[in-house]
Backbone of each chain as ProteinMPNN parsed JSONL, in Angstrom:
{"seq_chain_A": "MIDIILAILSTVGALSILFASIGILRMPDFYLRLSVTVKASTLGVGLLLICAAIMFPDVSVTTKAIAIIFFLIITAPIAAHMIGRAAYFTGTPLWKDTVIDQLAGMYNKETHELESNGEVKNSEGGSEPPNIAKSEEETE", "coords_chain_A": {"N_chain_A": [[0.834, -1.207, 0.0], [1.874, 1.27, 0.9], [3.862, 1.423, -0.92], [2.519, 1.895, -3.318], [1.494, 4.454, -2.903], [3.907, 5.884, -2.695], [4.909, 5.441, -5.288], [2.995, 6.773, -6.87], [3.242, 9.442, -5.93], [5.952, 10.014, -6.557], [5.884, 9.712, -9.328], [4.117, 11.737, -10.189], [5.565, 13.956, -9.309], [8.003, 13.743, -10.781], [6.993, 13.941, -13.374], [5.924, 16.549, -13.38], [8.245, 18.034, -13.128], [9.406, 17.341, -15.545], [7.555, 18.526, -17.304], [7.992, 21.19, -16.683], [10.586, 21.52, -17.701], [10.178, 21.001, -20.411], [8.531, 23.143, -20.911], [10.249, 25.358, -20.46], [11.829, 25.073, -22.625], [10.147, 25.285, -24.868], [8.411, 27.485, -24.726], [7.44, 30.739, -25.968], [8.519, 33.306, -25.169], [10.507, 35.174, -22.711], [9.023, 35.791, -20.363], [6.848, 34.062, -20.322], [8.237, 31.665, -20.124], [9.356, 31.964, -17.567], [7.029, 31.972, -16.034], [6.078, 29.367, -16.381], [8.144, 27.777, -15.363], [8.757, 28.187, -12.568], [6.548, 27.503, -10.889], [5.876, 24.822, -11.608], [8.282, 23.414, -11.169], [8.71, 23.802, -8.446], [6.509, 22.43, -7.364], [7.108, 19.807, -8.269], [9.607, 19.142, -7.062], [8.847, 19.389, -4.421], [6.986, 17.268, -4.157], [8.69, 15.063, -4.585], [10.325, 15.319, -2.351], [8.499, 14.927, -0.293], [8.021, 12.278, -0.778], [10.548, 11.19, -0.04], [10.418, 11.811, 2.661], [8.386, 10.145, 3.54], [9.527, 7.705, 3.018], [11.887, 7.263, 4.615], [12.042, 6.061, 7.869], [12.271, 8.119, 10.027], [12.712, 10.875, 12.164], [14.389, 13.027, 11.699], [14.858, 13.138, 8.957], [12.324, 13.755, 7.982], [12.022, 16.289, 9.107], [14.069, 17.679, 7.779], [13.157, 17.476, 5.129], [10.738, 18.879, 5.254], [11.767, 21.363, 5.906], [13.221, 21.994, 3.56], [11.135, 22.073, 1.656], [9.54, 24.146, 2.657], [11.38, 26.263, 2.498], [11.797, 26.376, -0.285], [9.208, 27.04, -1.19], [8.908, 29.516, -0.023], [11.059, 31.018, -1.163], [11.145, 30.742, -3.993], [9.075, 32.276, -5.462], [9.959, 34.872, -4.801], [12.52, 35.064, -5.939], [11.778, 34.709, -8.616], [10.194, 36.953, -9.059], [12.109, 38.998, -8.702], [13.925, 38.483, -10.815], [12.279, 38.706, -13.016], [11.536, 41.377, -12.866], [14.043, 42.622, -13.223], [14.513, 41.768, -15.845], [12.475, 43.094, -17.195], [13.272, 45.748, -16.893], [15.717, 45.805, -18.269], [14.872, 45.613, -20.833], [13.93, 43.255, -22.133], [12.272, 41.796, -24.822], [8.717, 41.335, -25.325], [6.572, 38.577, -26.352], [5.685, 38.226, -29.855], [2.945, 38.161, -30.413], [1.711, 39.358, -28.286], [-1.038, 40.666, -26.479], [-1.674, 42.739, -24.61], [0.196, 45.02, -22.64], [0.31, 45.909, -19.583], [2.08, 47.214, -17.97], [3.446, 49.011, -19.485], [5.051, 52.073, -19.817], [4.518, 52.701, -17.205], [6.608, 52.571, -15.447], [9.102, 54.511, -13.886], [11.936, 55.442, -15.583], [14.409, 56.201, -14.571], [14.478, 56.073, -11.701], [13.355, 53.632, -11.247], [10.845, 53.308, -10.118], [7.432, 52.447, -9.516], [4.693, 53.934, -10.989], [1.308, 54.751, -10.299], [-0.713, 55.81, -11.938], [0.195, 56.093, -14.514], [1.708, 58.394, -15.287], [4.214, 58.811, -16.183], [6.149, 60.121, -18.685], [7.735, 59.993, -21.909], [10.476, 61.653, -23.646], [9.268, 63.022, -25.726], [6.813, 63.595, -24.738], [4.732, 61.839, -25.09], [3.074, 58.709, -24.29], [4.813, 55.677, -23.342], [5.474, 53.176, -25.795], [4.55, 49.678, -25.711], [7.021, 47.114, -25.228], [7.201, 45.095, -27.507], [8.118, 42.227, -29.328], [9.222, 42.197, -32.757], [9.509, 40.022, -34.448], [9.429, 36.394, -34.487], [11.938, 35.353, -34.042], [13.283, 37.041, -32.381], [12.742, 36.62, -29.712], [13.015, 33.932, -29.447]], "CA_chain_A": [[0.0, 0.0, 0.0], [2.729, 2.463, 0.986], [4.622, 1.47, -2.167], [1.697, 2.515, -4.364], [1.466, 5.903, -2.631], [5.22, 6.43, -3.069], [5.032, 5.432, -6.744], [2.157, 7.84, -7.437], [3.832, 10.749, -5.601], [7.188, 10.269, -7.312], [5.576, 9.869, -10.744], [3.578, 13.082, -10.424], [6.655, 14.908, -9.145], [8.942, 13.696, -11.914], [6.336, 14.437, -14.586], [5.802, 18.005, -13.384], [9.568, 18.583, -13.454], [9.587, 17.179, -16.999], [6.759, 19.552, -17.99], [8.677, 22.472, -16.509], [11.733, 21.651, -18.606], [9.655, 21.153, -21.769], [8.019, 24.506, -21.006], [11.323, 26.347, -20.612], [12.402, 24.929, -23.962], [9.206, 25.508, -25.957], [7.617, 28.702, -24.61], [7.984, 31.677, -26.958], [9.333, 34.425, -24.693], [11.093, 34.987, -21.379], [8.074, 35.891, -19.248], [6.091, 32.806, -20.291], [9.146, 30.647, -19.59], [9.453, 32.159, -16.115], [5.765, 31.59, -15.401], [5.955, 27.91, -16.378], [9.222, 27.085, -14.671], [8.844, 28.296, -11.106], [5.491, 26.77, -10.19], [5.925, 23.376, -11.855], [9.452, 22.779, -10.559], [8.511, 23.772, -6.998], [5.591, 21.317, -7.071], [7.757, 18.522, -8.494], [10.608, 18.86, -6.026], [8.116, 19.197, -3.176], [6.431, 15.911, -4.104], [9.791, 14.1, -4.399], [10.798, 15.396, -0.96], [7.493, 14.241, 0.536], [8.327, 10.865, -1.0], [11.676, 10.83, 0.827], [10.002, 11.895, 4.067], [7.623, 8.936, 3.887], [10.365, 6.518, 2.838], [12.771, 7.037, 5.754], [11.305, 6.089, 9.138], [13.16, 8.869, 10.9], [12.166, 12.222, 12.341], [15.296, 14.046, 11.186], [14.655, 13.273, 7.511], [11.067, 14.479, 7.788], [12.274, 17.694, 9.41], [14.852, 18.263, 6.683], [12.318, 17.59, 3.929], [9.794, 19.984, 5.462], [12.539, 22.607, 5.832], [13.531, 22.31, 2.16], [9.893, 22.454, 0.97], [9.17, 25.476, 3.148], [12.319, 27.236, 1.943], [11.529, 26.536, -1.727], [7.941, 27.746, -1.405], [9.103, 30.919, 0.34], [12.03, 31.786, -1.945], [11.004, 30.681, -5.46], [8.376, 33.44, -6.033], [10.741, 36.1, -4.632], [13.558, 35.058, -6.978], [11.143, 34.892, -9.922], [9.792, 38.359, -9.187], [13.3, 39.833, -8.883], [14.543, 38.332, -12.133], [11.339, 39.241, -13.994], [11.645, 42.836, -12.801], [15.296, 42.994, -13.875], [14.364, 41.549, -17.285], [11.629, 44.156, -17.754], [14.034, 46.994, -16.955], [16.766, 45.766, -19.282], [14.292, 45.663, -22.171], [13.663, 41.977, -22.781], [11.013, 41.987, -25.548], [7.623, 40.388, -25.139], [6.268, 37.75, -27.519], [5.173, 39.096, -30.915], [1.487, 38.183, -30.421], [1.208, 39.83, -26.998], [-2.2, 41.531, -26.681], [-1.63, 43.962, -23.807], [1.27, 45.133, -21.654], [-0.251, 46.938, -18.707], [3.149, 47.945, -17.291], [4.154, 49.893, -20.416], [4.957, 53.479, -19.47], [4.204, 52.904, -15.79], [7.82, 52.611, -14.643], [10.041, 55.602, -14.049], [13.134, 54.782, -16.104], [15.624, 56.516, -13.808], [14.454, 55.62, -10.322], [12.749, 52.298, -11.217], [9.67, 53.284, -9.248], [6.19, 52.177, -10.23], [3.652, 54.952, -10.821], [0.024, 54.048, -10.375], [-1.654, 56.326, -12.93], [0.785, 56.215, -15.836], [2.052, 59.773, -15.61], [5.577, 58.881, -16.688], [6.148, 60.386, -20.128], [9.077, 60.05, -22.469], [10.941, 63.009, -23.923], [8.354, 63.726, -26.631], [5.573, 63.891, -24.048], [3.733, 60.792, -25.277], [3.279, 57.552, -23.419], [5.753, 54.709, -23.895], [4.872, 52.005, -26.429], [5.021, 48.431, -25.102], [8.225, 46.549, -25.841], [6.785, 43.816, -28.083], [9.063, 41.823, -30.38], [8.7, 42.271, -34.118], [9.495, 38.716, -35.091], [9.538, 35.248, -33.58], [13.339, 35.025, -33.762], [13.848, 37.96, -31.408], [12.587, 36.063, -28.37], [13.269, 32.48, -29.46]], "C_chain_A": [[0.867, 1.254, 0.0], [3.575, 2.581, -0.291], [3.835, 2.157, -3.267], [1.635, 4.021, -4.17], [2.777, 6.545, -3.043], [5.383, 6.481, -4.573], [4.221, 6.554, -7.361], [2.782, 9.206, -7.177], [5.071, 11.019, -6.438], [6.898, 10.432, -8.797], [5.041, 11.262, -11.039], [4.673, 14.137, -10.297], [7.596, 14.929, -10.326], [8.28, 14.231, -13.177], [6.188, 15.951, -14.555], [7.159, 18.661, -13.595], [9.838, 18.458, -14.948], [8.79, 18.241, -17.758], [7.39, 20.922, -17.835], [9.818, 22.609, -17.497], [11.285, 21.696, -20.058], [9.152, 22.583, -21.968], [9.121, 25.523, -21.19], [11.954, 26.234, -21.998], [11.447, 25.433, -25.038], [8.468, 26.835, -25.892], [8.249, 29.843, -25.407], [8.724, 32.882, -26.399], [9.69, 34.245, -23.218], [10.04, 34.93, -20.291], [7.211, 34.639, -19.155], [6.957, 31.674, -19.761], [9.236, 30.731, -18.077], [8.187, 31.667, -15.433], [5.586, 30.078, -15.359], [6.895, 27.294, -15.361], [9.042, 27.022, -13.166], [7.806, 27.417, -10.423], [5.65, 25.269, -10.364], [7.117, 22.737, -11.164], [9.324, 22.753, -9.037], [7.59, 22.627, -6.591], [6.301, 19.975, -7.199], [8.747, 18.171, -7.41], [9.934, 18.652, -4.681], [7.55, 17.795, -3.059], [7.534, 14.873, -3.919], [10.3, 14.115, -2.963], [9.802, 14.771, 0.007], [7.689, 12.727, 0.441], [9.472, 10.404, -0.091], [11.276, 10.851, 2.286], [9.178, 10.686, 4.484], [8.536, 7.723, 3.916], [11.233, 6.222, 4.052], [11.974, 7.083, 7.051], [12.086, 6.827, 10.217], [12.66, 10.307, 10.983], [13.06, 13.264, 11.688], [15.115, 14.241, 9.691], [13.377, 14.05, 7.221], [11.255, 15.97, 8.05], [13.04, 18.372, 8.288], [13.991, 18.472, 5.449], [11.337, 18.747, 4.07], [10.525, 21.32, 5.377], [12.83, 22.987, 4.384], [12.264, 22.764, 1.423], [9.47, 23.865, 1.366], [10.071, 26.547, 2.531], [12.059, 27.462, 0.456], [10.261, 27.339, -1.956], [8.076, 29.217, -1.042], [9.94, 31.641, -0.719], [11.79, 31.774, -3.446], [10.21, 31.857, -6.032], [9.166, 34.728, -5.895], [11.811, 36.182, -5.716], [12.95, 35.297, -8.345], [10.71, 36.332, -10.115], [10.988, 39.259, -9.41], [13.85, 39.721, -10.291], [13.602, 38.832, -13.227], [11.387, 40.756, -14.042], [12.923, 43.316, -13.491], [15.194, 42.827, -15.383], [13.512, 42.644, -17.906], [12.396, 45.462, -17.865], [15.099, 46.961, -18.038], [16.196, 45.605, -20.687], [14.204, 44.33, -22.862], [12.319, 42.068, -23.502], [9.971, 40.929, -25.212], [7.397, 39.626, -26.432], [5.565, 38.599, -28.559], [3.651, 39.154, -30.968], [0.896, 38.649, -29.093], [0.075, 40.828, -27.208], [-2.037, 42.83, -25.918], [-0.439, 43.88, -22.858], [0.876, 46.258, -20.715], [0.829, 47.704, -17.958], [3.813, 48.974, -18.187], [3.93, 51.348, -20.024], [4.661, 53.737, -18.006], [5.457, 53.033, -14.933], [8.611, 53.877, -14.939], [11.388, 55.005, -14.438], [14.368, 55.047, -15.255], [15.586, 55.88, -12.419], [13.893, 54.22, -10.171], [11.596, 52.221, -10.224], [8.422, 53.103, -10.093], [5.189, 53.278, -9.93], [2.305, 54.285, -11.026], [-0.849, 54.542, -11.507], [-1.004, 56.609, -14.274], [1.159, 57.624, -16.223], [3.476, 59.91, -16.116], [5.527, 59.067, -18.203], [7.574, 60.308, -20.641], [9.367, 61.467, -22.941], [10.005, 63.76, -24.866], [7.025, 64.055, -25.964], [4.5, 62.849, -24.25], [3.976, 59.652, -24.323], [4.131, 56.52, -24.141], [5.009, 53.595, -24.629], [5.363, 50.739, -25.744], [6.134, 47.795, -25.916], [7.909, 45.144, -26.371], [7.683, 43.485, -29.262], [8.407, 41.889, -31.752], [8.554, 40.885, -34.742], [9.66, 37.629, -34.054], [10.986, 35.011, -33.15], [13.912, 35.888, -32.64], [13.776, 37.393, -29.991], [12.915, 34.583, -28.319], [14.707, 32.215, -29.104]], "O_chain_A": [[0.642, 2.18, -0.78], [3.957, 3.679, -0.695], [4.397, 2.912, -4.06], [1.713, 4.782, -5.135], [2.787, 7.61, -3.66], [5.932, 7.448, -5.101], [4.695, 7.225, -8.278], [2.852, 10.04, -8.08], [5.235, 12.116, -6.971], [7.58, 11.201, -9.473], [5.449, 11.899, -12.01], [4.716, 15.093, -11.072], [7.952, 15.996, -10.825], [8.933, 14.905, -13.974], [6.313, 16.592, -15.598], [7.229, 19.74, -14.184], [10.427, 19.353, -15.553], [9.279, 18.797, -18.741], [7.333, 21.736, -18.756], [10.015, 23.678, -18.074], [11.93, 22.356, -20.873], [9.317, 23.167, -23.039], [8.974, 26.456, -21.979], [12.548, 27.194, -22.489], [11.909, 25.968, -26.046], [7.94, 27.281, -26.91], [9.473, 29.909, -25.511], [9.529, 33.455, -27.132], [9.245, 33.302, -22.563], [10.142, 34.107, -19.381], [6.873, 34.194, -18.058], [6.47, 30.813, -19.027], [9.199, 29.715, -17.383], [8.248, 31.025, -14.385], [5.007, 29.553, -14.408], [6.512, 26.41, -14.595], [9.155, 25.959, -12.557], [8.127, 26.675, -9.495], [5.571, 24.518, -9.391], [6.997, 21.637, -10.625], [9.772, 21.802, -8.396], [7.845, 21.935, -5.605], [6.13, 19.099, -6.351], [8.746, 17.054, -6.892], [10.388, 17.834, -3.881], [7.617, 17.186, -1.991], [7.349, 13.905, -3.182], [10.662, 13.075, -2.413], [10.192, 14.162, 1.003], [7.546, 11.998, 1.422], [9.378, 9.357, 0.549], [11.73, 10.017, 3.07], [9.25, 10.244, 5.631], [8.353, 6.818, 4.731], [11.32, 5.073, 4.486], [11.286, 8.073, 7.304], [12.511, 6.228, 11.204], [12.235, 10.883, 9.981], [12.569, 14.27, 11.178], [15.203, 15.365, 9.195], [13.345, 14.897, 6.328], [10.727, 16.811, 7.322], [12.716, 19.49, 7.887], [14.075, 19.511, 4.794], [11.125, 19.507, 3.125], [9.988, 22.295, 4.85], [12.705, 24.153, 4.01], [12.306, 23.724, 0.653], [9.09, 24.673, 0.518], [9.599, 27.598, 2.098], [12.093, 28.598, -0.016], [10.231, 28.221, -2.814], [7.446, 30.073, -1.662], [9.589, 32.745, -1.135], [12.195, 32.716, -4.127], [10.647, 32.413, -7.039], [9.075, 35.598, -6.76], [11.996, 37.228, -6.338], [13.533, 36.011, -9.161], [10.841, 36.88, -11.21], [10.917, 40.188, -10.214], [14.205, 40.728, -10.904], [14.062, 39.33, -14.255], [11.292, 41.356, -15.113], [12.901, 44.288, -14.245], [15.726, 43.647, -16.13], [13.789, 43.083, -19.023], [12.202, 46.212, -18.822], [15.364, 47.985, -18.668], [16.96, 45.472, -21.644], [14.386, 44.264, -24.078], [11.312, 42.385, -22.868], [10.295, 39.793, -24.865], [7.95, 39.972, -27.476], [4.915, 39.586, -28.214], [3.104, 40.109, -31.519], [-0.267, 38.378, -28.796], [0.203, 41.742, -28.022], [-2.232, 43.908, -26.48], [-0.109, 42.812, -22.342], [1.087, 47.431, -21.022], [0.54, 48.742, -17.364], [4.658, 49.739, -17.72], [2.794, 51.809, -19.909], [4.561, 54.895, -17.6], [5.39, 53.545, -13.815], [8.772, 54.266, -16.096], [11.927, 54.164, -13.719], [15.279, 54.221, -15.215], [16.543, 55.226, -12.006], [13.942, 53.659, -9.076], [11.395, 51.197, -9.571], [8.362, 53.548, -11.239], [4.866, 53.534, -8.77], [2.176, 53.364, -11.831], [-1.667, 53.774, -12.012], [-1.595, 57.303, -15.101], [0.953, 58.023, -17.37], [3.908, 61.014, -16.447], [4.93, 58.258, -18.914], [8.52, 60.532, -19.886], [8.592, 62.383, -22.668], [9.942, 64.989, -24.826], [6.188, 64.729, -26.565], [3.437, 62.952, -23.638], [4.984, 59.634, -23.617], [4.178, 56.478, -25.371], [3.996, 53.111, -24.123], [6.486, 50.718, -25.24], [6.18, 47.924, -27.139], [8.292, 44.14, -25.771], [7.977, 44.345, -30.093], [7.205, 41.667, -31.895], [7.598, 40.615, -35.469], [9.987, 37.894, -32.897], [11.242, 34.533, -32.045], [14.908, 35.518, -32.017], [14.652, 37.657, -29.168], [13.078, 34.032, -27.23], [15.128, 31.06, -29.057]]}, "seq_chain_B": "MITLETYFDFVILPILSISAMLVFIRLYKGPAIVDRVIALDLIITIGIGIITVYSIRADQQVMLDVAIILALIAFLGTIAFAYYIEKQKK", "coords_chain_B": {"N_chain_B": [[7.286, -8.929, -11.344], [7.302, -5.648, -10.432], [9.408, -3.877, -8.449], [9.65, -1.174, -6.058], [12.175, -0.126, -6.04], [13.366, -0.734, -8.544], [11.586, 0.707, -10.052], [12.171, 3.385, -9.298], [14.784, 3.421, -10.296], [14.592, 2.954, -13.067], [12.565, 4.507, -14.136], [11.946, 7.029, -12.765], [14.45, 8.356, -12.278], [15.582, 8.42, -15.004], [13.619, 10.145, -16.191], [14.079, 12.534, -14.79], [16.716, 13.007, -15.557], [16.477, 13.413, -18.331], [14.976, 15.755, -18.24], [16.86, 17.552, -17.131], [18.693, 17.586, -19.23], [17.157, 18.785, -21.295], [16.843, 21.341, -20.228], [19.463, 22.194, -20.307], [19.763, 22.672, -23.041], [18.321, 25.042, -23.322], [19.876, 26.653, -21.696], [22.142, 26.819, -23.269], [21.174, 27.984, -25.67], [19.642, 30.324, -25.012], [18.463, 33.565, -25.698], [18.661, 36.02, -24.247], [20.402, 37.204, -21.274], [18.914, 36.785, -19.023], [17.333, 34.591, -19.587], [19.216, 32.567, -19.426], [19.818, 32.729, -16.734], [17.42, 31.865, -15.458], [17.356, 29.321, -16.473], [19.607, 28.184, -15.285], [18.789, 28.289, -12.621], [16.639, 26.507, -12.717], [18.011, 24.163, -13.34], [19.468, 23.72, -10.99], [17.338, 23.28, -9.265], [16.26, 20.911, -10.327], [18.454, 19.363, -9.778], [18.258, 19.194, -6.977], [16.032, 17.531, -6.822], [17.061, 15.189, -8.027], [19.087, 14.513, -6.223], [17.5, 13.943, -4.013], [16.032, 11.645, -4.861], [18.183, 9.944, -5.291], [19.215, 9.748, -2.726], [17.179, 8.326, -1.533], [17.418, 5.896, -2.936], [20.061, 5.044, -2.411], [19.955, 4.825, 0.271], [20.968, 6.744, 1.971], [20.677, 9.096, 4.147], [22.059, 11.375, 4.702], [22.577, 12.888, 2.501], [20.547, 14.691, 2.105], [21.205, 17.02, 3.375], [22.923, 18.253, 1.578], [21.066, 18.947, -0.325], [19.669, 20.96, 0.999], [21.662, 22.951, 1.137], [22.023, 23.42, -1.596], [19.532, 24.495, -2.318], [19.629, 26.926, -0.937], [21.836, 28.122, -2.281], [20.875, 28.363, -4.888], [18.79, 30.201, -4.599], [20.195, 32.474, -3.61], [21.966, 32.928, -5.73], [20.24, 33.564, -7.891], [19.054, 35.895, -6.897], [21.306, 37.558, -6.693], [22.16, 37.72, -9.373], [19.891, 39.024, -10.457], [19.988, 41.444, -9.089], [22.435, 42.591, -9.997], [22.061, 42.639, -12.77], [20.005, 44.443, -12.957], [21.25, 46.753, -12.039], [23.151, 47.36, -13.951], [24.954, 49.419, -16.282], [23.801, 50.405, -19.451]], "CA_chain_B": [[6.866, -7.986, -10.292], [8.132, -4.446, -10.396], [9.564, -3.315, -7.105], [9.777, 0.284, -6.042], [13.563, 0.247, -6.314], [13.568, -0.71, -9.996], [10.796, 1.829, -10.597], [12.985, 4.595, -9.146], [15.987, 3.38, -11.124], [14.391, 2.9, -14.511], [11.556, 5.464, -14.604], [12.008, 8.374, -12.191], [15.762, 8.977, -12.549], [15.695, 8.833, -16.412], [12.796, 11.327, -16.479], [14.771, 13.716, -14.265], [17.918, 13.269, -16.364], [16.052, 14.009, -19.599], [14.603, 17.137, -17.943], [18.081, 18.355, -16.998], [19.276, 17.786, -20.572], [16.352, 19.762, -22.032], [17.128, 22.676, -19.715], [20.787, 22.589, -20.8], [19.6, 23.256, -24.377], [17.925, 26.444, -23.158], [21.038, 27.365, -21.154], [23.058, 27.082, -24.367], [20.565, 28.838, -26.684], [18.995, 31.506, -24.457], [18.858, 34.808, -26.365], [19.054, 37.049, -23.281], [21.099, 36.616, -20.121], [17.938, 36.377, -18.005], [16.938, 33.217, -19.907], [20.235, 31.662, -18.876], [19.719, 32.724, -15.267], [16.339, 30.987, -14.98], [17.724, 27.945, -16.817], [20.516, 27.723, -14.221], [17.968, 28.077, -11.429], [15.871, 25.265, -12.881], [18.945, 23.032, -13.277], [19.764, 23.445, -9.582], [16.135, 22.696, -8.657], [16.22, 19.512, -10.756], [19.505, 18.697, -9.02], [17.717, 18.848, -5.655], [15.186, 16.343, -6.993], [17.894, 14.015, -8.287], [19.739, 14.156, -4.958], [16.49, 13.316, -3.153], [15.768, 10.279, -5.318], [19.382, 9.141, -5.081], [19.344, 9.439, -1.298], [16.249, 7.221, -1.259], [17.909, 4.649, -3.511], [21.299, 4.601, -1.761], [19.672, 4.75, 1.696], [21.903, 7.677, 2.624], [19.882, 10.292, 4.425], [22.937, 12.532, 4.901], [22.623, 13.7, 1.283], [19.529, 15.748, 2.106], [21.875, 18.266, 3.763], [23.41, 18.879, 0.345], [19.91, 19.551, -0.988], [19.392, 22.236, 1.678], [22.669, 23.928, 0.704], [21.775, 23.777, -2.992], [18.385, 25.397, -2.379], [20.128, 28.24, -0.534], [22.709, 28.706, -3.299], [20.057, 28.733, -6.041], [18.089, 31.454, -4.284], [21.137, 33.596, -3.531], [22.488, 33.196, -7.062], [19.256, 34.271, -8.703], [18.893, 37.25, -6.373], [22.499, 38.34, -7.037], [22.085, 38.009, -10.807], [18.844, 40.022, -10.709], [20.458, 42.731, -8.561], [23.466, 43.214, -10.836], [21.508, 42.934, -14.105], [19.207, 45.669, -12.871], [22.099, 47.917, -11.808], [24.212, 47.567, -14.932], [24.804, 50.497, -17.258], [23.665, 49.843, -20.791]], "C_chain_B": [[7.84, -6.814, -10.253], [8.212, -3.949, -8.962], [9.751, -1.809, -7.201], [11.199, 0.719, -6.387], [13.819, 0.298, -7.814], [12.748, 0.401, -10.642], [11.556, 3.139, -10.466], [14.158, 4.589, -10.122], [15.679, 3.561, -12.597], [13.311, 3.838, -15.019], [11.833, 6.871, -14.087], [13.336, 9.055, -12.519], [15.97, 9.296, -14.027], [14.844, 10.038, -16.766], [13.506, 12.589, -15.998], [16.012, 14.038, -15.086], [17.552, 13.909, -17.695], [15.638, 15.463, -19.382], [15.83, 18.022, -17.838], [18.72, 18.601, -18.355], [18.499, 18.813, -21.368], [16.639, 21.176, -21.541], [18.511, 23.141, -20.155], [20.723, 23.155, -22.214], [19.22, 24.727, -24.266], [19.083, 27.256, -22.586], [22.031, 27.698, -22.262], [22.464, 28.105, -25.341], [20.293, 30.247, -26.203], [19.357, 32.843, -25.049], [19.308, 35.891, -25.383], [19.742, 36.377, -22.101], [20.1, 36.158, -19.067], [17.401, 34.979, -18.291], [17.932, 32.224, -19.329], [20.152, 31.6, -17.365], [18.598, 31.798, -14.81], [16.615, 29.541, -15.377], [18.655, 27.362, -15.757], [19.75, 27.43, -12.935], [17.197, 26.766, -11.528], [16.777, 24.043, -12.838], [19.261, 22.693, -11.823], [18.551, 22.823, -8.898], [15.98, 21.231, -9.054], [17.301, 18.715, -10.031], [19.06, 18.325, -7.616], [16.851, 17.602, -5.753], [16.002, 15.082, -7.212], [18.594, 13.558, -7.016], [18.757, 13.459, -4.029], [16.236, 11.866, -3.548], [16.983, 9.384, -5.089], [19.579, 8.802, -3.615], [18.339, 8.374, -0.872], [16.856, 5.904, -1.729], [19.142, 4.124, -2.782], [21.132, 4.467, -0.258], [20.642, 5.595, 2.505], [21.149, 8.957, 2.918], [20.731, 11.533, 4.658], [22.901, 13.461, 3.692], [21.557, 14.772, 1.247], [20.104, 17.074, 2.603], [22.401, 19.01, 2.555], [22.257, 19.559, -0.387], [19.547, 20.884, -0.34], [20.363, 23.309, 1.2], [22.399, 24.367, -0.734], [20.578, 24.713, -3.127], [18.787, 26.808, -1.986], [20.926, 28.901, -1.643], [21.91, 29.14, -4.513], [19.352, 30.057, -5.792], [19.048, 32.635, -4.281], [21.697, 33.947, -4.9], [21.511, 33.961, -7.921], [19.08, 35.704, -8.233], [20.084, 38.119, -6.766], [22.505, 38.697, -8.521], [21.067, 39.109, -11.086], [19.303, 41.399, -10.253], [21.44, 43.385, -9.527], [22.988, 43.461, -12.252], [20.714, 44.228, -14.066], [20.09, 46.897, -12.718], [23.019, 48.25, -12.969], [23.896, 48.747, -15.85], [24.727, 49.893, -18.647], [24.474, 50.642, -21.816]], "O_chain_B": [[9.044, -6.988, -10.064], [7.194, -3.639, -8.343], [9.978, -1.254, -8.276], [11.409, 1.792, -6.952], [14.416, 1.253, -8.311], [13.155, 0.971, -11.655], [11.591, 3.928, -11.41], [14.492, 5.62, -10.706], [16.418, 4.243, -13.307], [13.145, 3.962, -16.232], [11.945, 7.809, -14.877], [13.353, 10.194, -12.984], [16.499, 10.369, -14.319], [15.275, 10.88, -17.554], [13.536, 13.596, -16.705], [16.331, 15.209, -15.293], [18.224, 14.836, -18.146], [15.909, 16.316, -20.227], [15.851, 19.122, -18.391], [19.232, 19.689, -18.613], [19.101, 19.639, -22.054], [16.678, 22.112, -22.339], [18.727, 24.335, -20.358], [21.525, 24.019, -22.568], [19.726, 25.563, -25.015], [19.258, 28.42, -22.946], [22.691, 28.735, -22.211], [23.175, 29.002, -25.794], [20.645, 31.23, -26.856], [20.512, 33.246, -24.912], [20.26, 36.615, -25.675], [19.684, 35.158, -21.938], [20.393, 35.245, -18.295], [17.051, 34.25, -17.363], [17.551, 31.175, -18.81], [20.386, 30.548, -16.77], [18.789, 31.021, -13.875], [16.161, 28.621, -14.697], [18.521, 26.2, -15.372], [20.026, 26.448, -12.247], [17.107, 26.01, -10.561], [16.364, 22.99, -12.353], [19.316, 21.519, -11.457], [18.7, 21.943, -8.051], [15.613, 20.398, -8.225], [17.105, 17.543, -9.706], [19.431, 17.267, -7.107], [16.912, 16.723, -4.893], [15.687, 14.029, -6.659], [18.69, 12.359, -6.753], [19.117, 12.505, -3.339], [16.223, 10.971, -2.702], [16.842, 8.213, -4.737], [20.048, 7.714, -3.281], [18.61, 7.6, 0.047], [16.815, 4.908, -1.007], [19.271, 2.921, -2.556], [22.061, 4.041, 0.428], [21.078, 5.204, 3.588], [20.996, 9.809, 2.043], [20.192, 12.631, 4.796], [23.156, 14.659, 3.813], [21.645, 15.688, 0.43], [19.562, 18.136, 2.297], [22.342, 20.239, 2.496], [22.436, 20.615, -0.995], [19.165, 21.83, -1.029], [19.96, 24.431, 0.894], [22.529, 25.547, -1.058], [20.596, 25.624, -3.953], [18.353, 27.778, -2.607], [20.739, 30.083, -1.93], [22.216, 30.169, -5.116], [19.32, 30.928, -6.662], [18.761, 33.675, -4.873], [21.886, 35.124, -5.21], [21.896, 34.906, -8.61], [18.97, 36.623, -9.044], [19.909, 39.282, -7.13], [22.814, 39.83, -8.891], [21.34, 40.025, -11.861], [19.053, 42.4, -10.925], [21.316, 44.567, -9.847], [23.456, 44.402, -12.894], [20.74, 45.015, -15.013], [19.738, 47.972, -13.203], [23.619, 49.325, -12.979], [22.737, 49.032, -16.151], [25.486, 48.985, -18.985], [24.474, 50.306, -23.0]]}, "name": "protein", "num_of_chains": 2, "seq": "MIDIILAILSTVGALSILFASIGILRMPDFYLRLSVTVKASTLGVGLLLICAAIMFPDVSVTTKAIAIIFFLIITAPIAAHMIGRAAYFTGTPLWKDTVIDQLAGMYNKETHELESNGEVKNSEGGSEPPNIAKSEEETEMITLETYFDFVILPILSISAMLVFIRLYKGPAIVDRVIALDLIITIGIGIITVYSIRADQQVMLDVAIILALIAFLGTIAFAYYIEKQKK"}
């Protein structure tokens, strides 16, 4: 019985890690890759660690596994938000079929502060156009 | 009769290895540096999974300490990359 539970948990974990890596390879631009990667890989590693916690009949292993899962769940969204913000500031283009970019023109380019009502203007006085790629090759 | 040990050896570990190889393709291709940063982060996360499965198979629970250290290093590395990419002069 416990073997079946372990097999199901490890299979779901390994498959979600596989889907994360297929997603990082196949998704068309950086932001979609980031959105696929973080959630699926955190779920997969969490399930594998739960598997290890059930497998070893020892309190210390369970504590370590819970510590790693807790740390991953806390830190993965923070790291993803930091790297996504840095990518947006350095001008990583969005996918060519992007419909809307609600952050376009909202960031102050010098101080990197977010304005709420879009009052940041460029030098000509107009609002900033969204940074959408012209072709598929630009983000691939 | 398939035991759990052979299932880990012949199904779970190959799936994780193929995942790591697919991410290495993105690490090599990646058009921007931020693509490479998230590919490196995902490789370390897959490494934590591989260490976990290997510690189950080898019955060595000491290896989970290495997984804790790797999780710390992945987080700090991504944060440092994001900090310096944001500060760089273009």
